C-alpha positions as CSV (number, residue, x, y, z in Angstrom):
1,M,179.9,39.6,89.0
2,P,176.6,41.5,89.6
3,L,176.8,40.7,93.3
4,I,180.4,42.0,93.5
5,Y,179.3,45.0,91.5
6,D,176.4,45.7,93.9
7,S,178.6,45.1,96.9
8,T,181.1,47.7,95.7
9,I,178.3,50.3,95.3
10,V,177.0,49.6,98.8
11,T,180.5,49.7,100.3
12,A,181.2,53.0,98.6
13,L,177.8,54.3,99.9
14,V,178.5,53.2,103.5
15,L,182.1,54.5,103.5
16,G,180.9,57.9,102.1
17,L,178.3,58.1,104.9
18,I,180.9,57.2,107.5
19,S,183.5,59.7,106.3
20,A,180.8,62.5,106.2
21,C,178.8,61.6,109.4
22,S,181.3,63.8,111.3
23,L,179.6,66.8,109.5
24,P,176.3,66.7,111.4
25,L,178.2,65.4,114.4
26,G,180.2,68.6,114.5
27,T,176.9,70.6,114.3
28,L,175.3,68.7,117.1
29,T,178.4,69.2,119.2
30,T,177.7,73.0,119.3
31,L,174.6,72.3,121.3
32,F,176.6,71.3,124.4
33,W,180.1,72.6,123.7
34,K,181.1,76.1,122.7
35,P,184.7,75.6,121.5
36,S,187.1,78.5,121.7
37,D,188.9,79.7,118.6
38,R,192.0,77.8,119.8
39,D,190.1,74.6,120.2
40,I,188.8,74.8,116.7
41,A,192.2,75.7,115.4
42,V,193.8,72.6,117.0
43,L,191.1,70.3,115.6
44,M,191.1,71.9,112.1
45,S,194.8,71.8,111.7
46,F,194.9,68.2,113.0
47,G,192.3,67.2,110.4
48,G,194.2,69.1,107.7
49,G,197.4,67.3,108.5
50,A,195.7,63.9,108.6
51,L,194.1,64.6,105.2
52,L,197.4,65.8,103.7
53,A,199.1,62.5,104.7
54,A,196.2,60.4,103.5
55,L,196.1,62.0,100.1
56,T,199.9,61.7,99.7
57,L,200.1,58.1,100.8
58,D,196.9,56.7,99.2
59,L,196.2,58.8,96.1
60,V,199.5,60.4,94.9
61,A,202.0,57.7,95.9
62,G,200.0,54.8,94.6
63,T,199.3,56.4,91.3
64,V,202.9,57.5,90.8
65,A,204.1,54.0,91.6
66,K,201.9,52.7,88.6
67,G,203.7,55.1,86.3
68,D,200.6,57.4,85.8
69,F,202.2,60.7,86.9
70,P,201.4,62.7,83.8
71,P,197.6,62.3,83.9
72,L,197.7,62.6,87.7
73,A,199.6,65.9,87.5
74,A,197.2,67.2,84.8
75,G,194.3,66.2,87.0
76,C,195.7,67.9,90.1
77,I,196.3,71.2,88.2
78,G,192.8,71.0,86.7
79,G,191.2,70.1,90.0
80,G,192.9,73.0,91.8
81,L,191.9,75.5,89.2
82,L,188.4,74.2,89.1
83,F,188.1,74.5,92.9
84,I,189.4,78.1,92.8
85,G,186.9,79.1,90.0
86,L,183.9,77.5,91.6
87,N,184.9,78.8,95.0
88,N,184.9,82.3,93.7
89,I,181.4,81.9,92.2
90,V,179.8,80.5,95.4
91,N,181.6,83.2,97.5
92,D,180.2,86.0,95.4
93,F,176.8,84.3,95.9
94,G,177.1,84.5,99.7
95,G,179.0,81.3,100.3
96,F,182.0,83.1,101.8
97,L,180.1,83.2,105.1
98,R,180.6,79.5,105.6
99,K,184.1,80.0,107.1
100,A,186.3,82.6,108.6
101,S,189.0,82.0,106.0
102,T,186.7,82.3,103.0
103,T,185.2,85.4,104.6
104,M,188.6,87.0,104.9
105,Y,189.6,86.0,101.3
106,H,186.4,87.5,100.0
107,L,187.0,90.8,101.9
108,R,190.5,91.0,100.5
109,K,189.1,90.5,97.0
110,Q,186.6,93.2,97.7
111,E,189.4,95.5,98.8
112,Y,191.0,95.2,95.4
113,R,187.7,95.9,93.7
114,K,187.2,98.8,96.0
115,F,190.5,100.3,95.0
116,R,189.6,100.2,91.3
117,Q,186.2,101.8,92.0
118,I,187.8,104.5,94.2
119,L,190.3,105.2,91.4
120,S,187.6,105.9,88.9
121,L,185.7,108.1,91.3
122,A,188.7,110.0,92.7
123,K,189.9,110.8,89.2
124,R,186.9,113.1,88.9
125,T,188.3,115.4,91.6
126,D,191.1,117.5,90.1
127,V,193.3,117.1,93.2
128,F,193.7,113.4,92.5
129,C,193.9,113.5,88.7
130,D,197.7,113.4,88.4
131,L,198.5,111.1,91.3
132,S,200.4,107.9,90.6
133,D,198.9,104.5,91.2
134,T,201.4,104.1,94.1
135,D,199.9,107.2,95.8
136,F,196.4,106.0,95.2
137,K,197.2,102.6,96.8
138,V,198.4,104.4,99.9
139,L,195.1,106.3,100.1
140,A,193.0,103.2,99.3
141,K,194.4,101.2,102.2
142,T,192.4,103.1,104.7
143,I,189.4,104.1,102.6
144,H,186.3,102.4,103.8
145,L,182.7,102.1,102.7
146,Q,180.0,103.6,104.9
147,N,176.3,102.9,104.2
148,Y,173.4,105.1,105.4
149,K,169.7,104.5,105.2
150,K,167.3,107.2,104.0
151,G,167.1,110.0,106.6
152,E,170.3,109.0,108.4
153,I,172.8,111.7,109.3
154,V,176.3,111.5,107.7
155,F,177.7,114.4,109.8
156,T,176.2,117.4,111.6
157,K,177.0,121.1,111.5
158,G,179.9,121.8,113.8
159,D,181.5,118.4,113.6
160,L,185.2,118.3,112.9
161,C,186.0,117.1,109.4
162,D,188.0,113.9,109.5
163,N,186.9,112.3,106.2
164,L,186.5,113.2,102.6
165,Y,183.5,111.4,101.1
166,F,182.9,110.2,97.6
167,I,179.3,109.2,96.8
168,A,179.3,105.7,95.3
169,K,175.5,105.2,95.3
170,G,172.5,107.3,96.2
171,S,172.3,111.0,97.0
172,V,173.0,113.3,100.1
173,S,171.2,116.5,101.0
174,L,173.1,119.4,102.7
175,L,170.7,121.2,105.1
176,D,170.4,123.5,108.1
177,P,169.9,121.3,111.2
178,I,167.1,123.6,112.5
179,D,165.1,124.5,109.4
180,K,165.7,121.0,107.9
181,V,165.7,122.7,104.4
182,A,168.1,121.2,101.9
183,S,170.4,123.8,100.4
184,K,172.0,121.4,97.9
185,T,171.8,117.8,96.8
186,L,174.8,115.8,95.9
187,D,174.6,112.7,93.7
188,K,176.7,109.7,92.6
189,H,180.4,110.5,92.0
190,D,180.2,113.9,93.8
191,D,182.7,114.5,96.7
192,L,181.3,115.6,100.0
193,G,183.0,118.0,102.5
194,W,186.0,118.9,100.3
195,L,186.3,122.5,101.4
196,A,186.1,121.7,105.1
197,F,188.5,118.8,104.5
198,I,191.2,120.9,102.8
199,T,190.9,124.0,105.1
200,G,190.7,122.0,108.4
201,T,187.4,123.6,109.5
202,P,184.3,122.1,111.0
203,Y,181.4,121.2,108.8
204,R,179.0,124.1,108.1
205,F,176.1,122.0,107.1
206,T,174.4,118.8,108.2
207,A,174.6,116.0,105.6
208,R,171.6,113.6,105.5
209,A,171.0,110.7,103.2
210,S,168.2,111.6,100.8
211,E,167.9,107.8,100.0
212,G,169.9,104.8,100.7
213,V,173.5,105.9,100.1
214,S,177.0,104.4,100.0
215,L,180.0,106.6,100.7
216,W,183.7,106.0,100.3
217,A,185.4,107.7,103.3
218,L,189.0,108.8,102.9
219,P,190.5,109.6,106.4
220,K,192.1,113.0,106.7
221,A,195.1,111.6,108.5
222,T,195.9,109.3,105.5
223,F,195.6,112.2,103.1
224,F,197.9,114.5,105.0
225,N,200.4,111.8,105.9
226,L,200.9,111.3,102.2
227,L,201.7,115.0,101.5
228,P,205.4,114.9,102.5
229,D,206.0,112.0,100.1
230,S,203.9,113.3,97.2
231,P,205.0,116.5,95.5
232,T,202.2,116.1,93.0
233,L,199.6,116.2,95.8
234,V,201.3,119.2,97.5
235,H,201.1,121.2,94.3
236,A,197.4,120.3,93.9
237,V,196.6,121.3,97.5
238,Q,198.5,124.6,97.0
239,R,196.3,125.4,94.0
240,W,193.2,124.8,96.1
241,L,194.4,126.9,99.0
242,R,194.8,129.9,96.6
243,S,191.4,129.3,94.9
244,K,188.5,131.6,95.0
245,E,186.2,128.8,96.2
246,A,188.3,128.3,99.4
247,T,188.4,132.1,100.0
248,D,184.6,132.5,99.6
249,Y,184.0,129.5,101.8
250,L,186.1,130.8,104.7
251,H,184.7,134.3,104.4
252,T,181.0,133.3,104.0
253,H,180.7,130.3,106.3
254,H,183.3,130.9,109.0
255,G,183.3,134.7,109.1
256,L,187.0,135.3,108.4
257,S,188.1,138.6,107.0
258,F,189.8,138.7,103.6
259,S,193.0,139.9,105.3
260,A,192.9,137.0,107.7
261,I,192.3,134.6,104.9
262,I,195.3,136.0,102.9
263,R,197.6,135.6,106.0
264,W,196.4,132.1,106.5
265,H,196.9,131.3,102.8
266,D,200.5,132.6,102.8
267,H,201.4,130.7,106.0
268,A,199.7,127.5,104.9
269,I,201.4,127.4,101.5
270,H,204.8,128.2,103.0
271,T,204.6,125.5,105.7
272,L,203.1,123.0,103.2
273,A,206.1,123.5,100.9
274,R,208.6,123.2,103.7
275,R,207.1,120.5,106.0
276,G,204.3,118.9,104.0
277,M,201.6,120.1,106.4
278,F,199.8,123.3,107.5
279,A,197.5,124.5,110.3
280,S,193.7,124.7,110.1
281,A,192.1,128.0,109.0
282,V,190.1,128.3,112.2
283,S,190.7,127.3,115.9
284,I,188.4,124.9,117.6
285,D,186.6,125.9,120.9
286,H,187.2,123.1,123.5
287,K,186.2,125.0,126.7
288,G,188.6,122.7,128.4
289,K,188.7,124.6,131.7
290,A,185.0,124.4,132.2
291,F,185.0,120.6,131.4
292,L,187.7,120.0,134.0
293,Q,185.4,121.6,136.6
294,Y,182.5,119.2,135.8
295,A,184.5,116.1,134.8
296,K,184.4,114.4,138.2
297,H,180.8,115.3,138.9
298,I,179.0,114.3,135.7
299,K,175.6,112.9,136.7
300,G,174.5,109.4,135.8
301,F,178.0,108.7,134.5
302,D,181.1,108.2,136.7
303,F,183.5,107.1,134.0
304,F,185.7,110.1,134.4
305,A,185.5,110.4,138.2
306,N,188.6,108.3,139.0
307,L,190.9,109.7,136.2
308,P,193.9,111.8,137.2
309,E,194.1,115.5,136.2
310,E,196.6,115.0,133.5
311,E,194.5,112.4,131.7
312,L,191.4,114.6,132.0
313,Q,193.4,117.5,130.5
314,A,194.3,115.2,127.6
315,I,190.6,114.3,127.1
316,S,189.5,118.0,127.2
317,D,191.9,118.8,124.4
318,R,190.0,116.3,122.2
319,L,186.5,117.6,123.0
320,V,184.5,119.9,120.8
321,F,182.1,122.4,122.4
322,K,178.9,122.7,120.4
323,K,175.6,124.5,120.6
324,F,172.3,122.8,119.7
325,A,169.1,124.7,119.0
326,R,165.7,123.6,120.4
327,G,164.4,120.8,118.2
328,E,167.8,119.8,116.9
329,T,168.3,116.0,116.8
330,F,171.5,114.6,118.3
331,F,170.9,111.1,116.8
332,H,168.1,108.8,115.6
333,R,167.3,105.3,116.8
334,G,169.3,102.8,114.7
335,E,172.1,105.2,113.8
336,L,175.6,104.1,114.5
337,S,177.0,105.9,117.6
338,N,180.1,107.9,117.0
339,H,179.7,110.6,119.7
340,L,179.6,110.9,123.4
341,Y,177.6,113.9,124.7
342,I,178.1,115.8,127.9
343,I,175.6,118.6,128.6
344,E,176.9,121.8,130.2
345,Q,173.5,123.6,130.1
346,G,170.1,122.7,128.6
347,S,167.8,119.7,128.3
348,V,167.6,116.7,126.0
349,A,164.6,114.4,125.6
350,K,165.1,110.7,124.7
351,L,162.2,108.4,123.7
352,D,162.7,104.8,124.9
353,A,161.3,102.5,122.3
354,F,161.9,99.5,124.6
355,D,159.8,100.7,127.5
356,R,156.4,101.9,126.3
357,S,155.4,102.9,129.8
358,V,157.9,105.8,129.8
359,H,156.9,108.7,127.5
360,S,160.4,110.2,127.4
361,I,163.6,110.4,129.4
362,D,164.8,114.0,130.1
363,V,168.5,114.6,130.4
364,S,169.5,118.0,131.9
365,S,172.6,120.0,132.7
366,H,175.8,118.2,133.8
367,Y,174.5,114.8,132.5
368,S,176.1,112.6,129.9
369,F,174.1,110.4,127.4
370,G,174.7,108.0,124.6
371,Y,177.6,106.4,126.3
372,M,176.5,102.8,126.1
373,A,176.2,102.8,122.3
374,F,179.3,104.9,122.1
375,F,181.6,102.6,124.2
376,T,180.4,99.4,122.5
377,G,180.3,100.8,119.0
378,S,176.7,99.9,118.5
379,H,173.6,101.5,117.1
380,N,171.7,104.0,119.2
381,S,168.6,102.3,120.8
382,M,166.6,105.5,121.2
383,P,166.5,109.0,119.6
384,A,167.7,112.2,121.4
385,V,166.4,115.7,120.7
386,A,167.2,119.0,122.3
387,S,164.1,120.1,124.2
388,E,165.6,123.6,124.6
389,E,168.7,125.4,123.5
390,T,171.5,123.2,124.8
391,V,175.3,123.5,124.9
392,G,177.8,120.9,125.8
393,W,180.9,118.8,124.8
394,V,181.1,116.2,122.2
395,L,183.8,113.4,122.2
396,R,184.2,111.5,119.0
397,K,184.8,107.8,118.8
398,Q,188.1,108.1,116.9
399,D,189.4,110.5,119.5
400,F,188.4,108.2,122.3
401,D,190.1,105.2,120.6
402,A,193.3,107.3,120.2
403,L,193.2,108.3,123.9
404,L,193.0,104.7,125.0
405,T,196.4,104.0,123.6
406,V,198.2,106.7,125.5
407,L,196.2,107.1,128.8
408,P,196.8,104.1,131.1
409,V,194.2,104.9,133.8
410,L,191.6,105.5,131.1
411,K,192.4,102.2,129.6
412,E,192.0,100.3,132.9
413,Q,188.8,102.3,133.6
414,F,187.4,101.3,130.2
415,K,188.2,97.6,130.8
416,L,186.4,97.7,134.1
417,F,183.4,99.4,132.5
418,L,183.1,96.7,129.8
419,Q,183.3,93.9,132.3
420,G,180.4,95.3,134.3
421,T,177.0,93.7,134.2
422,D,175.4,96.8,132.7
423,V,177.3,96.4,129.5
424,L,176.3,92.7,129.2
425,C,172.7,93.5,129.8
426,Y,172.8,96.3,127.3
427,L,174.2,94.1,124.6
428,Q,171.6,91.4,125.2
429,E,168.5,93.6,125.8
430,R,169.2,96.7,123.6
431,Q,171.4,95.2,120.8
432,Q,169.7,91.8,120.7
433,L,172.9,89.8,121.0
434,N,172.7,86.3,122.4
435,P,174.6,85.7,125.7
436,D,177.4,83.8,124.0
437,S,178.0,86.6,121.4
438,A,177.8,89.3,124.1
439,E,180.4,87.6,126.4
440,K,182.7,86.8,123.5
441,W,182.6,90.4,122.3
442,I,183.5,91.7,125.8
443,S,186.3,89.2,126.1
444,R,187.8,90.1,122.7
445,A,187.4,93.8,123.4
446,T,189.3,93.5,126.6
447,K,192.1,91.6,124.9
448,N,192.4,94.2,122.2
449,I,192.5,97.0,124.8
450,N,195.4,95.2,126.6
451,V,197.5,95.2,123.4
452,N,196.4,98.7,122.2
453,K,194.4,97.3,119.3
454,P,191.2,98.9,118.2
455,V,188.0,97.4,119.7
456,L,185.9,95.9,117.0
457,P,182.5,97.7,117.2
458,V,179.5,95.5,118.1
459,S,177.9,96.7,114.9
460,R,180.6,94.8,112.9
461,I,181.0,91.6,114.9
462,H,179.1,89.6,112.2
463,F,177.7,89.8,108.8
464,D,173.9,89.8,108.8
465,I,172.6,86.8,106.9
466,S,169.5,88.9,106.0
467,E,171.7,91.2,104.0
468,H,172.8,88.3,101.8
469,K,169.5,86.8,100.6
470,G,171.3,84.0,98.7
471,A,173.7,83.3,101.5
472,P,172.1,80.1,102.8
473,L,172.1,78.5,99.4
474,G,175.5,80.0,98.7
475,I,176.9,78.5,101.9
476,W,175.4,75.1,101.1
477,L,176.9,75.2,97.6
478,G,180.2,76.1,99.2
479,L,180.1,73.2,101.6
480,M,179.0,70.9,98.7
481,L,182.0,72.2,96.7
482,D,184.3,71.1,99.6
483,G,182.7,67.7,99.7
484,I,182.6,66.6,96.1
485,P,186.3,65.7,95.8
486,E,185.9,63.6,99.0
487,A,183.2,61.6,97.3
488,L,185.2,61.1,94.2
489,V,188.2,59.8,96.2
490,I,186.0,57.3,98.1
491,G,184.3,56.1,94.9
492,A,187.7,55.6,93.2
493,G,189.1,53.8,96.2
494,T,186.3,51.3,96.4
495,A,186.1,50.7,92.7
496,H,189.8,49.6,92.2
497,S,190.8,48.4,95.7
498,A,189.8,48.6,99.3
499,L,189.7,52.1,100.8
500,S,192.6,52.5,103.2
501,F,192.1,53.2,106.9
502,S,194.4,56.2,106.7
503,L,192.3,57.9,104.0
504,L,189.0,57.2,105.7
505,A,190.4,58.5,109.0
506,G,191.8,61.6,107.3
507,L,188.5,62.4,105.8
508,F,186.6,61.9,109.0
509,F,189.1,64.0,111.1
510,S,189.0,66.8,108.6
511,N,185.2,66.9,108.3
512,Y,184.5,67.2,112.0
513,P,186.4,70.5,112.8
514,E,185.2,72.0,109.6
515,A,181.6,71.4,110.5
516,L,182.2,72.5,114.1
517,S,183.8,75.8,113.0
518,S,181.4,76.6,110.3
519,S,178.4,75.7,112.4
520,S,179.5,78.0,115.2
521,G,180.1,80.8,112.8
522,M,176.8,80.4,111.0
523,R,174.9,80.4,114.3
524,Q,176.6,83.6,115.3
525,Q,175.5,85.0,111.9
526,G,171.9,84.4,113.0
527,M,171.2,81.2,111.0
528,K,168.8,78.8,112.7
529,F,170.4,75.6,114.1
530,S,167.8,73.4,112.3
531,T,168.8,74.9,109.0
532,I,172.5,74.3,109.7
533,L,171.9,70.7,110.8
534,L,169.8,70.1,107.7
535,M,172.6,71.5,105.5
536,W,175.2,69.2,106.9
537,T,172.9,66.1,107.0
538,V,172.0,66.6,103.3
539,L,175.7,67.0,102.5
540,M,176.4,63.7,104.3
541,L,173.8,61.9,102.3
542,M,175.0,63.5,99.1
543,T,178.6,62.4,99.9
544,G,177.4,58.8,100.3
545,L,175.4,59.0,97.1
546,L,178.2,60.6,95.1
547,S,180.6,58.0,96.4
548,A,178.3,55.2,95.2
549,L,178.0,56.8,91.8
550,G,181.8,57.3,91.7
551,S,182.4,53.6,92.3
552,I,180.2,52.9,89.3
553,Y,182.0,55.4,87.1
554,F,185.5,54.3,88.1
555,A,184.8,50.6,87.6
556,G,185.0,50.7,83.9
557,V,187.6,53.5,83.1
558,S,191.2,53.1,81.9
559,N,194.2,53.6,84.1
560,A,194.9,57.0,82.5
561,V,191.3,58.3,83.1
562,F,191.4,56.8,86.6
563,A,194.6,58.6,87.4
564,F,193.4,61.9,85.9
565,T,190.1,61.8,87.8
566,Q,191.9,60.9,91.0
567,G,194.2,63.9,90.3
568,V,191.3,66.2,89.9
569,A,189.9,65.1,93.3
570,A,193.3,65.3,95.0
571,G,194.1,68.7,93.4
572,A,190.8,70.1,94.6
573,M,191.2,68.8,98.1
574,L,194.8,70.0,98.4
575,T,193.8,73.4,97.2
576,M,190.9,73.4,99.7
577,I,193.2,72.5,102.6
578,A,195.7,75.2,101.6
579,Q,193.1,77.9,100.8
580,T,190.5,77.4,103.5
581,M,191.3,74.9,106.3
582,L,194.9,75.8,107.4
583,P,194.5,79.6,106.9
584,E,191.4,79.5,109.1
585,A,193.2,77.4,111.7
586,Y,196.1,79.9,111.8
587,I,193.7,82.8,112.1
588,K,192.0,81.2,115.1
589,G,195.0,79.5,116.8
590,G,198.3,81.1,115.7
591,E,201.4,79.1,116.5
592,V,199.7,76.0,117.8
593,V,198.6,75.1,114.3
594,G,202.0,73.9,113.1
595,F,202.4,71.2,115.8
596,S,198.8,70.2,115.6
597,T,199.1,69.7,111.8
598,L,202.1,67.5,112.4
599,L,200.2,65.3,114.9
600,G,197.4,64.9,112.4
601,F,199.9,63.9,109.7
602,L,201.4,61.3,112.0
603,T,198.0,59.9,113.0
604,A,197.1,59.2,109.4
605,I,200.4,57.4,108.9
606,F,199.7,55.4,112.0
607,F,196.4,54.2,110.5
608,K,198.3,53.3,107.4
609,T,200.4,50.9,109.4
610,L,197.3,49.1,110.6
611,E,196.4,47.9,107.0
């Protein structure tokens, strides 16, 4: 009996290692094969289908045939709930980074939390105090969080107001861009830019983060699109348009006479009541005719040279003509690029931090600068300061993205620009992307442009592991959570009978694409290959060890306890397949997932016929 007992333990250990050896194998595969999302989707859905068949045939069907359905069902429900609870814990600890599906689920969960937080903040502004939850949900769909480091600029004087900000954390100083003297400091729960937002005027101050600050940004388009459907919001806006604060703001900061303000008030309130919208209090200076004269002759930048006149006219309507005093900063190094600058007259100095042999790069009249970071949606790699009084045009990122959807020649020109070698070199040298990530971003950007989808900025193509200090441990715990049910199944199978080929094959086939996908993702997040391989190897050894311990535990339990524990393992694995494996496969592969899952299902059944 001891020999049989020891043999069962060794068998469970070996089978556990065999089923999990595909984990480090998947990681090693990434050294010589860079699978596409579609490849990963096919493999992952195939493995998911195989595992579904194996669990059904070997765990559920066998236990039901013995008449132990009640404890099996109780175990399945308990196992599913246990997986969901533990999965939430490890995801909050950084484990959500292990898979695309867990990352998306975590982001959706954060969206709900975000709405609740926005609700509490927005209630502090009297315009929102009487809105229904339905109206708030409409607003919350497009509200996004923006983070700024100490000293970074949120917006500059003269920028068009497209967002209303709520300070979630930190403080913001309003200052004159020349004197750099703060006129006011706003703190947590304050709103930022409300008067410019409601009157449709440019910002009259520069907003700078006094410390690390987090801001909720409500897009102006979302707010005004809600007006026709929300009488409550219309009445609240009308009260503000008549307020003394709005009148003083327009008179003091924009130089409007009181008679002009009254005329605008009356017209705005009238059109708001009738059509749910109103015109801005001041007109924006575009200097479109002057731009059209220079557009095809901008130095150092021929992006606009091949565009037809009608498209250049459409671009000129989106430009803002601004003046910059000597010493005024256009942007700092490390700031996210949201503007393209074209100088009409003046001079700008840029300090190249990557080339110490060059003291500064001077940009003069009829030059454009900042376009590489602007087009790729990345952080500026060098600062830019006006070395004398400078005037020129500014094109905002959101306006450029909107133009891409309606101007066909501009769209084709942009695709050609992204596919050039200069962009690839810029992403690798200036933004420190590895060649694979740079090429993948360019490919995805091109595909999005073809279907009129927004191009995901380079700054958002991955989560930075360094921002989640517990992420490596959280990822490992998440992977361990996925593997524990597998070990229980193997231990149970070897304790009471021989483990079936179909179940062993299902576990092996499901583990390989999971490791392949997660390893590729974690490498793109910046995690070292050696660390990833160590995670999967330790998990393989742990699976073997837990399988051996499981065989010891299951050897002496009653049929009811055995069925219940098997149910826990099966419930956890089925929940894992439905919650992480198949959703991730569909995200990456789309329609191919259904047929691939079927093939995996049939493959597991085929292995069953060999027993």
